[in-house]
PyMOL Python script that loads the backbone (N, CA, C, O; Angstrom):
from pymol import cmd

cmd.read_pdbstr("""\
ATOM      1  N   MET A   1      92.197-247.048  25.718  1.00  0.00           N
ATOM      2  CA  MET A   1      90.942-246.718  25.334  1.00  0.00           C
ATOM      3  C   MET A   1      90.325-247.912  24.370  1.00  0.00           C
ATOM      4  O   MET A   1      89.183-247.876  23.912  1.00  0.00           O
ATOM      5  N   ASN A   2      91.074-248.752  24.190  1.00  0.00           N
ATOM      6  CA  ASN A   2      90.635-249.439  23.113  1.00  0.00           C
ATOM      7  C   ASN A   2      89.916-251.088  23.881  1.00  0.00           C
ATOM      8  O   ASN A   2      89.476-252.056  23.260  1.00  0.00           O
ATOM      9  N   ASN A   3      90.004-250.934  25.109  1.00  0.00           N
ATOM     10  CA  ASN A   3      89.479-251.935  25.965  1.00  0.00           C
ATOM     11  C   ASN A   3      87.999-252.225  25.371  1.00  0.00           C
ATOM     12  O   ASN A   3      87.094-251.439  25.092  1.00  0.00           O
ATOM     13  N   PRO A   4      88.059-253.307  25.300  1.00  0.00           N
ATOM     14  CA  PRO A   4      86.607-254.170  24.676  1.00  0.00           C
ATOM     15  C   PRO A   4      85.509-253.531  25.791  1.00  0.00           C
ATOM     16  O   PRO A   4      84.411-253.190  25.350  1.00  0.00           O
ATOM     17  N   GLN A   5      85.735-253.400  26.927  1.00  0.00           N
ATOM     18  CA  GLN A   5      84.456-253.110  28.177  1.00  0.00           C
ATOM     19  C   GLN A   5      84.314-251.833  27.920  1.00  0.00           C
ATOM     20  O   GLN A   5      83.299-251.315  28.387  1.00  0.00           O
ATOM     21  N   ILE A   6      85.074-251.125  27.276  1.00  0.00           N
ATOM     22  CA  ILE A   6      84.398-249.248  26.886  1.00  0.00           C
ATOM     23  C   ILE A   6      83.821-249.490  25.886  1.00  0.00           C
ATOM     24  O   ILE A   6      83.102-248.514  25.670  1.00  0.00           O
ATOM     25  N   LYS A   7      83.638-250.524  24.798  1.00  0.00           N
ATOM     26  CA  LYS A   7      82.976-250.386  23.717  1.00  0.00           C
ATOM     27  C   LYS A   7      81.437-250.493  24.101  1.00  0.00           C
ATOM     28  O   LYS A   7      80.635-249.997  23.310  1.00  0.00           O
ATOM     29  N   ASN A   8      80.884-251.207  25.450  1.00  0.00           N
ATOM     30  CA  ASN A   8      79.648-251.374  25.618  1.00  0.00           C
ATOM     31  C   ASN A   8      79.313-250.147  26.556  1.00  0.00           C
ATOM     32  O   ASN A   8      78.167-249.964  26.967  1.00  0.00           O
ATOM     33  N   MET A   9      80.321-249.352  26.862  1.00  0.00           N
ATOM     34  CA  MET A   9      80.111-248.509  28.186  1.00  0.00           C
ATOM     35  C   MET A   9      78.978-247.440  27.684  1.00  0.00           C
ATOM     36  O   MET A   9      79.025-247.112  26.498  1.00  0.00           O
ATOM     37  N   ASP A  10      78.036-246.920  28.459  1.00  0.00           N
ATOM     38  CA  ASP A  10      77.049-245.502  28.104  1.00  0.00           C
ATOM     39  C   ASP A  10      78.168-244.670  27.604  1.00  0.00           C
ATOM     40  O   ASP A  10      79.372-244.661  27.861  1.00  0.00           O
ATOM     41  N   PRO A  11      77.527-244.077  26.930  1.00  0.00           N
ATOM     42  CA  PRO A  11      78.176-242.826  26.182  1.00  0.00           C
ATOM     43  C   PRO A  11      78.557-241.609  26.823  1.00  0.00           C
ATOM     44  O   PRO A  11      79.475-240.938  26.351  1.00  0.00           O
ATOM     45  N   SER A  12      77.924-241.248  27.886  1.00  0.00           N
ATOM     46  CA  SER A  12      77.802-240.265  28.610  1.00  0.00           C
ATOM     47  C   SER A  12      78.996-240.719  29.624  1.00  0.00           C
ATOM     48  O   SER A  12      79.825-239.820  29.766  1.00  0.00           O
ATOM     49  N   LYS A  13      79.288-241.956  30.393  1.00  0.00           N
ATOM     50  CA  LYS A  13      80.279-242.330  31.123  1.00  0.00           C
ATOM     51  C   LYS A  13      81.662-242.206  30.090  1.00  0.00           C
ATOM     52  O   LYS A  13      82.747-241.793  30.499  1.00  0.00           O
ATOM     53  N   LEU A  14      81.470-242.530  29.044  1.00  0.00           N
ATOM     54  CA  LEU A  14      82.646-242.696  28.231  1.00  0.00           C
ATOM     55  C   LEU A  14      83.206-241.393  27.985  1.00  0.00           C
ATOM     56  O   LEU A  14      84.429-241.263  27.927  1.00  0.00           O
ATOM     57  N   GLU A  15      82.409-240.393  27.831  1.00  0.00           N
ATOM     58  CA  GLU A  15      82.716-239.177  27.499  1.00  0.00           C
ATOM     59  C   GLU A  15      83.498-238.864  28.640  1.00  0.00           C
ATOM     60  O   GLU A  15      84.679-238.613  28.402  1.00  0.00           O
ATOM     61  N   LEU A  16      83.067-238.810  30.005  1.00  0.00           N
ATOM     62  CA  LEU A  16      83.968-238.434  31.347  1.00  0.00           C
ATOM     63  C   LEU A  16      84.860-239.168  31.327  1.00  0.00           C
ATOM     64  O   LEU A  16      85.818-238.618  31.870  1.00  0.00           O
ATOM     65  N   ILE A  17      85.208-240.585  30.841  1.00  0.00           N
ATOM     66  CA  ILE A  17      86.608-240.844  31.065  1.00  0.00           C
ATOM     67  C   ILE A  17      87.221-240.306  30.094  1.00  0.00           C
ATOM     68  O   ILE A  17      88.217-239.680  30.454  1.00  0.00           O
ATOM     69  N   LYS A  18      86.976-240.303  28.778  1.00  0.00           N
ATOM     70  CA  LYS A  18      87.554-239.572  27.809  1.00  0.00           C
ATOM     71  C   LYS A  18      88.241-238.365  28.330  1.00  0.00           C
ATOM     72  O   LYS A  18      89.458-238.326  28.149  1.00  0.00           O
ATOM     73  N   MET A  19      87.715-237.443  28.901  1.00  0.00           N
ATOM     74  CA  MET A  19      88.107-236.051  29.681  1.00  0.00           C
ATOM     75  C   MET A  19      88.878-236.373  30.923  1.00  0.00           C
ATOM     76  O   MET A  19      89.830-235.619  31.126  1.00  0.00           O
ATOM     77  N   ALA A  20      88.720-237.138  31.627  1.00  0.00           N
ATOM     78  CA  ALA A  20      89.506-237.704  32.570  1.00  0.00           C
ATOM     79  C   ALA A  20      90.814-238.140  32.122  1.00  0.00           C
ATOM     80  O   ALA A  20      91.724-237.936  32.927  1.00  0.00           O
ATOM     81  N   ALA A  21      91.066-238.600  31.212  1.00  0.00           N
ATOM     82  CA  ALA A  21      92.093-239.445  30.479  1.00  0.00           C
ATOM     83  C   ALA A  21      93.097-238.303  29.811  1.00  0.00           C
ATOM     84  O   ALA A  21      94.326-238.295  29.883  1.00  0.00           O
ATOM     85  N   ALA A  22      92.269-237.372  29.164  1.00  0.00           N
ATOM     86  CA  ALA A  22      93.011-236.128  28.558  1.00  0.00           C
ATOM     87  C   ALA A  22      93.549-235.238  29.701  1.00  0.00           C
ATOM     88  O   ALA A  22      94.527-234.503  29.574  1.00  0.00           O
ATOM     89  N   GLN A  23      92.855-235.368  30.772  1.00  0.00           N
ATOM     90  CA  GLN A  23      93.356-234.382  32.053  1.00  0.00           C
ATOM     91  C   GLN A  23      94.578-234.815  32.753  1.00  0.00           C
ATOM     92  O   GLN A  23      95.329-234.050  33.358  1.00  0.00           O
ATOM     93  N   THR A  24      94.772-236.406  32.606  1.00  0.00           N
ATOM     94  CA  THR A  24      95.769-236.910  33.328  1.00  0.00           C
ATOM     95  C   THR A  24      96.956-236.843  32.647  1.00  0.00           C
ATOM     96  O   THR A  24      97.949-236.680  33.356  1.00  0.00           O
ATOM     97  N   ALA A  25      97.159-236.943  31.203  1.00  0.00           N
ATOM     98  CA  ALA A  25      98.144-237.106  30.519  1.00  0.00           C
ATOM     99  C   ALA A  25      99.345-235.938  30.873  1.00  0.00           C
ATOM    100  O   ALA A  25      99.292-234.711  30.792  1.00  0.00           O
ATOM    101  N   GLY A  26     100.481-236.877  31.313  1.00  0.00           N
ATOM    102  CA  GLY A  26     101.544-236.492  31.744  1.00  0.00           C
ATOM    103  C   GLY A  26     101.243-235.727  33.110  1.00  0.00           C
ATOM    104  O   GLY A  26     101.555-234.558  33.336  1.00  0.00           O
ATOM    105  N   LYS A  27     100.798-236.310  33.697  1.00  0.00           N
ATOM    106  CA  LYS A  27     100.347-235.547  35.840  1.00  0.00           C
ATOM    107  C   LYS A  27     100.954-237.171  36.125  1.00  0.00           C
ATOM    108  O   LYS A  27     101.009-238.248  35.532  1.00  0.00           O
ATOM    109  N   SER A  28     101.392-236.519  37.549  1.00  0.00           N
ATOM    110  CA  SER A  28     101.609-237.625  38.551  1.00  0.00           C
ATOM    111  C   SER A  28     100.726-238.259  39.266  1.00  0.00           C
ATOM    112  O   SER A  28      99.574-237.827  39.254  1.00  0.00           O
ATOM    113  N   GLY A  29     101.048-239.417  40.047  1.00  0.00           N
ATOM    114  CA  GLY A  29     100.227-240.080  40.790  1.00  0.00           C
ATOM    115  C   GLY A  29      99.146-239.267  42.089  1.00  0.00           C
ATOM    116  O   GLY A  29      98.034-239.553  42.531  1.00  0.00           O
ATOM    117  N   ARG A  30     100.062-238.233  42.360  1.00  0.00           N
ATOM    118  CA  ARG A  30      99.652-236.949  43.443  1.00  0.00           C
ATOM    119  C   ARG A  30      98.716-236.179  42.519  1.00  0.00           C
ATOM    120  O   ARG A  30      97.718-235.833  43.150  1.00  0.00           O
ATOM    121  N   GLU A  31      98.688-235.801  41.276  1.00  0.00           N
ATOM    122  CA  GLU A  31      98.097-234.928  40.617  1.00  0.00           C
ATOM    123  C   GLU A  31      96.806-235.640  40.129  1.00  0.00           C
ATOM    124  O   GLU A  31      96.044-234.931  39.472  1.00  0.00           O
ATOM    125  N   LEU A  32      96.441-236.926  40.344  1.00  0.00           N
ATOM    126  CA  LEU A  32      95.372-237.636  39.795  1.00  0.00           C
ATOM    127  C   LEU A  32      94.039-237.263  40.617  1.00  0.00           C
ATOM    128  O   LEU A  32      92.991-236.907  40.078  1.00  0.00           O
ATOM    129  N   ALA A  33      94.268-237.422  42.223  1.00  0.00           N
ATOM    130  CA  ALA A  33      93.437-237.074  43.167  1.00  0.00           C
ATOM    131  C   ALA A  33      92.411-236.294  42.901  1.00  0.00           C
ATOM    132  O   ALA A  33      91.237-236.628  43.056  1.00  0.00           O
ATOM    133  N   PRO A  34      92.959-234.779  42.321  1.00  0.00           N
ATOM    134  CA  PRO A  34      91.733-233.802  42.217  1.00  0.00           C
ATOM    135  C   PRO A  34      90.935-234.225  40.785  1.00  0.00           C
ATOM    136  O   PRO A  34      89.710-234.155  40.684  1.00  0.00           O
ATOM    137  N   ILE A  35      91.785-234.654  39.745  1.00  0.00           N
ATOM    138  CA  ILE A  35      91.399-234.981  38.747  1.00  0.00           C
ATOM    139  C   ILE A  35      90.002-236.072  38.842  1.00  0.00           C
ATOM    140  O   ILE A  35      88.916-235.908  38.285  1.00  0.00           O
ATOM    141  N   MET A  36      90.427-237.222  39.737  1.00  0.00           N
ATOM    142  CA  MET A  36      89.381-238.155  40.034  1.00  0.00           C
ATOM    143  C   MET A  36      88.090-237.751  40.545  1.00  0.00           C
ATOM    144  O   MET A  36      86.982-238.023  40.084  1.00  0.00           O
ATOM    145  N   LEU A  37      88.468-236.881  41.835  1.00  0.00           N
ATOM    146  CA  LEU A  37      87.449-236.162  42.291  1.00  0.00           C
ATOM    147  C   LEU A  37      86.265-235.283  41.746  1.00  0.00           C
ATOM    148  O   LEU A  37      85.085-235.215  42.090  1.00  0.00           O
ATOM    149  N   ALA A  38      87.185-234.461  40.517  1.00  0.00           N
ATOM    150  CA  ALA A  38      86.318-233.450  39.943  1.00  0.00           C
ATOM    151  C   ALA A  38      85.521-234.600  38.660  1.00  0.00           C
ATOM    152  O   ALA A  38      84.429-234.222  38.234  1.00  0.00           O
ATOM    153  N   LEU A  39      86.060-235.861  38.137  1.00  0.00           N
ATOM    154  CA  LEU A  39      85.291-236.810  37.454  1.00  0.00           C
ATOM    155  C   LEU A  39      83.926-237.093  38.296  1.00  0.00           C
ATOM    156  O   LEU A  39      82.803-236.952  37.812  1.00  0.00           O
ATOM    157  N   ILE A  40      84.205-237.532  39.692  1.00  0.00           N
ATOM    158  CA  ILE A  40      83.043-238.340  40.357  1.00  0.00           C
ATOM    159  C   ILE A  40      82.208-236.874  40.625  1.00  0.00           C
ATOM    160  O   ILE A  40      81.033-237.191  40.811  1.00  0.00           O
ATOM    161  N   THR A  41      82.348-235.501  40.711  1.00  0.00           N
ATOM    162  CA  THR A  41      81.847-234.594  41.204  1.00  0.00           C
ATOM    163  C   THR A  41      80.772-234.331  39.902  1.00  0.00           C
ATOM    164  O   THR A  41      79.580-234.128  40.131  1.00  0.00           O
ATOM    165  N   ASN A  42      81.203-234.351  38.806  1.00  0.00           N
ATOM    166  CA  ASN A  42      80.890-233.979  37.283  1.00  0.00           C
ATOM    167  C   ASN A  42      79.866-235.220  37.026  1.00  0.00           C
ATOM    168  O   ASN A  42      78.798-235.019  36.450  1.00  0.00           O
ATOM    169  N   ALA A  43      80.252-236.527  37.489  1.00  0.00           N
ATOM    170  CA  ALA A  43      79.437-237.385  36.941  1.00  0.00           C
ATOM    171  C   ALA A  43      78.190-237.663  37.977  1.00  0.00           C
ATOM    172  O   ALA A  43      77.374-238.540  37.694  1.00  0.00           O
ATOM    173  N   ASN A  44      78.074-236.953  39.089  1.00  0.00           N
ATOM    174  CA  ASN A  44      77.126-236.781  40.353  1.00  0.00           C
ATOM    175  C   ASN A  44      76.288-235.779  39.607  1.00  0.00           C
ATOM    176  O   ASN A  44      75.188-236.207  39.257  1.00  0.00           O
ATOM    177  N   ARG A  45      76.562-234.589  39.304  1.00  0.00           N
ATOM    178  CA  ARG A  45      75.556-233.547  38.657  1.00  0.00           C
ATOM    179  C   ARG A  45      74.962-234.070  37.633  1.00  0.00           C
ATOM    180  O   ARG A  45      73.856-233.608  37.352  1.00  0.00           O
ATOM    181  N   GLN A  46      75.525-235.180  36.784  1.00  0.00           N
ATOM    182  CA  GLN A  46      74.691-235.309  35.503  1.00  0.00           C
ATOM    183  C   GLN A  46      73.780-236.559  35.981  1.00  0.00           C
ATOM    184  O   GLN A  46      73.095-237.091  35.107  1.00  0.00           O
ATOM    185  N   GLY A  47      73.714-237.091  37.352  1.00  0.00           N
ATOM    186  CA  GLY A  47      73.219-238.305  37.686  1.00  0.00           C
ATOM    187  C   GLY A  47      73.683-239.681  37.165  1.00  0.00           C
ATOM    188  O   GLY A  47      72.902-240.621  37.017  1.00  0.00           O
ATOM    189  N   ILE A  48      75.368-239.756  36.822  1.00  0.00           N
ATOM    190  CA  ILE A  48      75.905-240.629  36.531  1.00  0.00           C
ATOM    191  C   ILE A  48      76.556-241.507  37.766  1.00  0.00           C
ATOM    192  O   ILE A  48      77.194-240.970  38.672  1.00  0.00           O
ATOM    193  N   ARG A  49      76.340-242.779  37.695  1.00  0.00           N
ATOM    194  CA  ARG A  49      76.976-243.558  38.593  1.00  0.00           C
ATOM    195  C   ARG A  49      77.698-244.733  38.083  1.00  0.00           C
ATOM    196  O   ARG A  49      77.136-245.559  37.364  1.00  0.00           O
ATOM    197  N   PHE A  50      79.362-244.860  38.561  1.00  0.00           N
ATOM    198  CA  PHE A  50      80.273-245.950  38.194  1.00  0.00           C
ATOM    199  C   PHE A  50      80.148-246.673  38.858  1.00  0.00           C
ATOM    200  O   PHE A  50      80.212-246.520  40.078  1.00  0.00           O
ATOM    201  N   SER A  51      79.883-247.900  38.159  1.00  0.00           N
ATOM    202  CA  SER A  51      80.153-249.542  38.643  1.00  0.00           C
ATOM    203  C   SER A  51      81.624-249.681  39.061  1.00  0.00           C
ATOM    204  O   SER A  51      82.588-249.155  38.505  1.00  0.00           O
ATOM    205  N   SER A  52      81.628-250.500  40.163  1.00  0.00           N
ATOM    206  CA  SER A  52      83.100-250.918  40.582  1.00  0.00           C
ATOM    207  C   SER A  52      84.007-251.505  39.370  1.00  0.00           C
ATOM    208  O   SER A  52      85.214-251.280  39.282  1.00  0.00           O
ATOM    209  N   ASP A  53      83.500-252.040  38.740  1.00  0.00           N
ATOM    210  CA  ASP A  53      84.431-252.593  37.443  1.00  0.00           C
ATOM    211  C   ASP A  53      84.445-251.536  36.716  1.00  0.00           C
ATOM    212  O   ASP A  53      85.408-251.524  35.949  1.00  0.00           O
ATOM    213  N   GLU A  54      83.573-250.383  36.621  1.00  0.00           N
ATOM    214  CA  GLU A  54      83.979-249.278  35.537  1.00  0.00           C
ATOM    215  C   GLU A  54      84.893-248.057  36.262  1.00  0.00           C
ATOM    216  O   GLU A  54      85.483-247.140  35.692  1.00  0.00           O
ATOM    217  N   ALA A  55      84.812-248.353  37.742  1.00  0.00           N
ATOM    218  CA  ALA A  55      85.962-247.509  38.443  1.00  0.00           C
ATOM    219  C   ALA A  55      87.210-247.944  38.342  1.00  0.00           C
ATOM    220  O   ALA A  55      88.153-247.165  38.208  1.00  0.00           O
ATOM    221  N   ALA A  56      87.346-249.287  38.397  1.00  0.00           N
ATOM    222  CA  ALA A  56      88.832-250.216  38.430  1.00  0.00           C
ATOM    223  C   ALA A  56      89.174-250.013  36.696  1.00  0.00           C
ATOM    224  O   ALA A  56      90.366-250.124  36.407  1.00  0.00           O
ATOM    225  N   LEU A  57      88.202-249.725  35.544  1.00  0.00           N
ATOM    226  CA  LEU A  57      88.992-249.651  34.434  1.00  0.00           C
ATOM    227  C   LEU A  57      89.208-248.274  34.304  1.00  0.00           C
ATOM    228  O   LEU A  57      90.181-248.069  33.578  1.00  0.00           O
ATOM    229  N   ILE A  58      88.714-247.307  34.699  1.00  0.00           N
ATOM    230  CA  ILE A  58      89.064-245.731  34.650  1.00  0.00           C
ATOM    231  C   ILE A  58      89.949-245.915  35.196  1.00  0.00           C
ATOM    232  O   ILE A  58      90.796-245.649  34.343  1.00  0.00           O
ATOM    233  N   LEU A  59      90.633-246.282  36.319  1.00  0.00           N
ATOM    234  CA  LEU A  59      92.039-246.467  37.108  1.00  0.00           C
ATOM    235  C   LEU A  59      92.898-247.139  36.185  1.00  0.00           C
ATOM    236  O   LEU A  59      93.976-246.552  36.102  1.00  0.00           O
ATOM    237  N   GLU A  60      92.815-248.178  35.445  1.00  0.00           N
ATOM    238  CA  GLU A  60      93.606-248.474  34.677  1.00  0.00           C
ATOM    239  C   GLU A  60      93.945-247.941  33.401  1.00  0.00           C
ATOM    240  O   GLU A  60      94.977-248.157  32.764  1.00  0.00           O
ATOM    241  N   ILE A  61      92.975-247.222  33.088  1.00  0.00           N
ATOM    242  CA  ILE A  61      93.297-246.402  31.984  1.00  0.00           C
ATOM    243  C   ILE A  61      94.059-245.180  32.408  1.00  0.00           C
ATOM    244  O   ILE A  61      95.030-244.942  31.689  1.00  0.00           O
ATOM    245  N   LEU A  62      93.847-244.314  33.442  1.00  0.00           N
ATOM    246  CA  LEU A  62      94.652-243.501  33.901  1.00  0.00           C
ATOM    247  C   LEU A  62      96.175-243.726  34.062  1.00  0.00           C
ATOM    248  O   LEU A  62      97.063-242.875  34.132  1.00  0.00           O
ATOM    249  N   LYS A  63      96.261-245.022  34.102  1.00  0.00           N
ATOM    250  CA  LYS A  63      97.719-245.506  34.582  1.00  0.00           C
ATOM    251  C   LYS A  63      98.232-245.871  33.394  1.00  0.00           C
ATOM    252  O   LYS A  63      99.428-246.138  33.514  1.00  0.00           O
ATOM    253  N   GLN A  64      97.799-246.004  32.213  1.00  0.00           N
ATOM    254  CA  GLN A  64      98.341-246.403  30.946  1.00  0.00           C
ATOM    255  C   GLN A  64      99.180-244.997  30.674  1.00  0.00           C
ATOM    256  O   GLN A  64      98.828-243.830  30.847  1.00  0.00           O
ATOM    257  N   GLY A  65     100.230-245.468  30.258  1.00  0.00           N
ATOM    258  CA  GLY A  65     101.547-244.905  29.705  1.00  0.00           C
ATOM    259  C   GLY A  65     102.524-244.520  30.498  1.00  0.00           C
ATOM    260  O   GLY A  65     103.598-244.084  30.084  1.00  0.00           O
ATOM    261  N   LYS A  66     102.106-244.705  32.113  1.00  0.00           N
ATOM    262  CA  LYS A  66     102.865-244.100  33.083  1.00  0.00           C
ATOM    263  C   LYS A  66     103.812-245.480  33.141  1.00  0.00           C
ATOM    264  O   LYS A  66     103.653-246.592  32.638  1.00  0.00           O
ATOM    265  N   THR A  67     105.171-244.748  34.220  1.00  0.00           N
ATOM    266  CA  THR A  67     106.134-245.921  34.232  1.00  0.00           C
ATOM    267  C   THR A  67     105.518-246.750  35.629  1.00  0.00           C
ATOM    268  O   THR A  67     104.466-246.403  36.167  1.00  0.00           O
ATOM    269  N   LYS A  68     106.148-247.610  35.990  1.00  0.00           N
ATOM    270  CA  LYS A  68     105.677-248.675  37.155  1.00  0.00           C
ATOM    271  C   LYS A  68     105.969-247.847  38.416  1.00  0.00           C
ATOM    272  O   LYS A  68     105.282-248.119  39.401  1.00  0.00           O
ATOM    273  N   GLU A  69     106.966-246.797  38.536  1.00  0.00           N
ATOM    274  CA  GLU A  69     106.758-245.987  39.681  1.00  0.00           C
ATOM    275  C   GLU A  69     105.704-244.960  39.947  1.00  0.00           C
ATOM    276  O   GLU A  69     105.210-244.640  41.028  1.00  0.00           O
ATOM    277  N   GLU A  70     105.423-244.438  38.560  1.00  0.00           N
ATOM    278  CA  GLU A  70     104.075-243.819  38.598  1.00  0.00           C
ATOM    279  C   GLU A  70     103.082-244.545  38.984  1.00  0.00           C
ATOM    280  O   GLU A  70     102.274-244.157  39.828  1.00  0.00           O
ATOM    281  N   GLN A  71     103.032-245.696  38.400  1.00  0.00           N
ATOM    282  CA  GLN A  71     101.430-246.530  38.715  1.00  0.00           C
ATOM    283  C   GLN A  71     101.362-247.154  40.123  1.00  0.00           C
ATOM    284  O   GLN A  71     100.404-247.818  40.521  1.00  0.00           O
ATOM    285  N   GLU A  72     102.464-246.880  40.833  1.00  0.00           N
ATOM    286  CA  GLU A  72     102.369-247.012  42.076  1.00  0.00           C
ATOM    287  C   GLU A  72     102.230-246.134  42.776  1.00  0.00           C
ATOM    288  O   GLU A  72     101.582-246.331  43.803  1.00  0.00           O
ATOM    289  N   GLN A  73     102.733-244.927  42.530  1.00  0.00           N
ATOM    290  CA  GLN A  73     102.410-243.717  43.101  1.00  0.00           C
ATOM    291  C   GLN A  73     100.810-243.638  43.065  1.00  0.00           C
ATOM    292  O   GLN A  73     100.238-243.325  44.109  1.00  0.00           O
ATOM    293  N   ILE A  74      99.991-243.933  41.803  1.00  0.00           N
ATOM    294  CA  ILE A  74      98.920-243.531  41.545  1.00  0.00           C
ATOM    295  C   ILE A  74      97.989-244.625  42.410  1.00  0.00           C
ATOM    296  O   ILE A  74      96.929-244.252  42.914  1.00  0.00           O
ATOM    297  N   ASP A  75      98.362-245.704  42.514  1.00  0.00           N
ATOM    298  CA  ASP A  75      97.394-246.802  43.451  1.00  0.00           C
ATOM    299  C   ASP A  75      97.659-246.448  44.797  1.00  0.00           C
ATOM    300  O   ASP A  75      96.812-246.746  45.639  1.00  0.00           O
ATOM    301  N   ARG A  76      98.769-245.818  45.162  1.00  0.00           N
ATOM    302  CA  ARG A  76      98.917-245.169  46.944  1.00  0.00           C
ATOM    303  C   ARG A  76      98.342-243.894  46.998  1.00  0.00           C
ATOM    304  O   ARG A  76      98.005-243.576  48.138  1.00  0.00           O
ATOM    305  N   THR A  77      98.108-243.009  46.071  1.00  0.00           N
ATOM    306  CA  THR A  77      97.006-241.926  46.069  1.00  0.00           C
ATOM    307  C   THR A  77      95.979-242.391  46.092  1.00  0.00           C
ATOM    308  O   THR A  77      95.343-242.415  47.145  1.00  0.00           O
ATOM    309  N   LEU A  78      95.457-242.939  44.874  1.00  0.00           N
ATOM    310  CA  LEU A  78      94.059-243.609  44.752  1.00  0.00           C
ATOM    311  C   LEU A  78      93.609-244.549  45.847  1.00  0.00           C
ATOM    312  O   LEU A  78      92.397-244.502  46.054  1.00  0.00           O
ATOM    313  N   LYS A  79      94.358-245.465  46.664  1.00  0.00           N
ATOM    314  CA  LYS A  79      93.798-245.967  48.034  1.00  0.00           C
ATOM    315  C   LYS A  79      93.624-244.826  49.032  1.00  0.00           C
ATOM    316  O   LYS A  79      92.884-245.059  49.988  1.00  0.00           O
ATOM    317  N   MET A  80      94.221-243.578  48.944  1.00  0.00           N
ATOM    318  CA  MET A  80      93.816-242.640  49.778  1.00  0.00           C
ATOM    319  C   MET A  80      92.226-242.225  49.650  1.00  0.00           C
ATOM    320  O   MET A  80      91.347-242.253  50.511  1.00  0.00           O
ATOM    321  N   THR A  81      92.173-241.839  48.297  1.00  0.00           N
ATOM    322  CA  THR A  81      90.713-241.234  47.754  1.00  0.00           C
ATOM    323  C   THR A  81      89.719-242.632  48.005  1.00  0.00           C
ATOM    324  O   THR A  81      88.558-242.438  48.366  1.00  0.00           O
ATOM    325  N   ASN A  82      90.119-243.769  47.841  1.00  0.00           N
ATOM    326  CA  ASN A  82      89.272-244.630  47.573  1.00  0.00           C
ATOM    327  C   ASN A  82      87.818-244.754  48.101  1.00  0.00           C
ATOM    328  O   ASN A  82      86.844-245.082  47.423  1.00  0.00           O
ATOM    329  N   THR A  83      87.830-244.334  49.860  1.00  0.00           N
ATOM    330  CA  THR A  83      86.741-244.527  50.323  1.00  0.00           C
ATOM    331  C   THR A  83      86.013-243.389  49.754  1.00  0.00           C
ATOM    332  O   THR A  83      84.786-243.463  49.690  1.00  0.00           O
ATOM    333  N   LEU A  84      86.562-242.455  49.377  1.00  0.00           N
ATOM    334  CA  LEU A  84      85.483-241.150  48.896  1.00  0.00           C
ATOM    335  C   LEU A  84      84.966-241.540  47.609  1.00  0.00           C
ATOM    336  O   LEU A  84      83.855-241.141  47.259  1.00  0.00           O
ATOM    337  N   PHE A  85      85.894-242.522  46.633  1.00  0.00           N
ATOM    338  CA  PHE A  85      85.222-242.672  45.350  1.00  0.00           C
ATOM    339  C   PHE A  85      83.987-243.803  45.528  1.00  0.00           C
ATOM    340  O   PHE A  85      82.984-243.858  44.817  1.00  0.00           O
ATOM    341  N   GLN A  86      84.296-244.644  46.596  1.00  0.00           N
ATOM    342  CA  GLN A  86      83.308-245.735  46.677  1.00  0.00           C
ATOM    343  C   GLN A  86      81.732-245.161  47.529  1.00  0.00           C
ATOM    344  O   GLN A  86      80.691-245.812  47.440  1.00  0.00           O
ATOM    345  N   LYS A  87      81.822-244.077  48.187  1.00  0.00           N
ATOM    346  CA  LYS A  87      80.796-243.668  48.856  1.00  0.00           C
ATOM    347  C   LYS A  87      80.075-243.033  47.325  1.00  0.00           C
ATOM    348  O   LYS A  87      78.977-243.477  46.990  1.00  0.00           O
ATOM    349  N   HIS A  88      80.623-242.210  46.643  1.00  0.00           N
ATOM    350  CA  HIS A  88      80.077-241.425  45.764  1.00  0.00           C
ATOM    351  C   HIS A  88      79.745-242.564  44.436  1.00  0.00           C
ATOM    352  O   HIS A  88      78.731-242.282  43.797  1.00  0.00           O
ATOM    353  N   THR A  89      80.365-243.575  44.065  1.00  0.00           N
ATOM    354  CA  THR A  89      79.540-244.537  43.242  1.00  0.00           C
ATOM    355  C   THR A  89      78.610-245.333  43.475  1.00  0.00           C
ATOM    356  O   THR A  89      78.250-246.100  42.582  1.00  0.00           O
ATOM    357  N   LYS A  90      77.858-245.343  45.015  1.00  0.00           N
ATOM    358  CA  LYS A  90      76.910-246.400  45.087  1.00  0.00           C
ATOM    359  C   LYS A  90      76.025-245.661  44.785  1.00  0.00           C
ATOM    360  O   LYS A  90      74.873-246.084  44.688  1.00  0.00           O
TER     361      LYS A  90
END
""", "prot")
cmd.dss("prot")
cmd.show_as("cartoon", "prot")
cmd.util.cbc("prot")
cmd.orient("prot")
């Protein structure tokens, strides 16, 4: 959460990211997909759209503190949901 890009982010987006980061603490890659979908749905309800750069930043935040294997599992899981994520961020 100390990334310089976050400091310039819209506060409502930042709040959603913080909430997602808190919800993913201790979760495996497979458990992240529902959390990401909830983040997207929550953002859409509030009229918030994340840019592709912001989406990439979110994924990096979610992977922090995870083992290399968990990060790879997260990458695999999120690739499966990437199409849906991109659809909702446009």
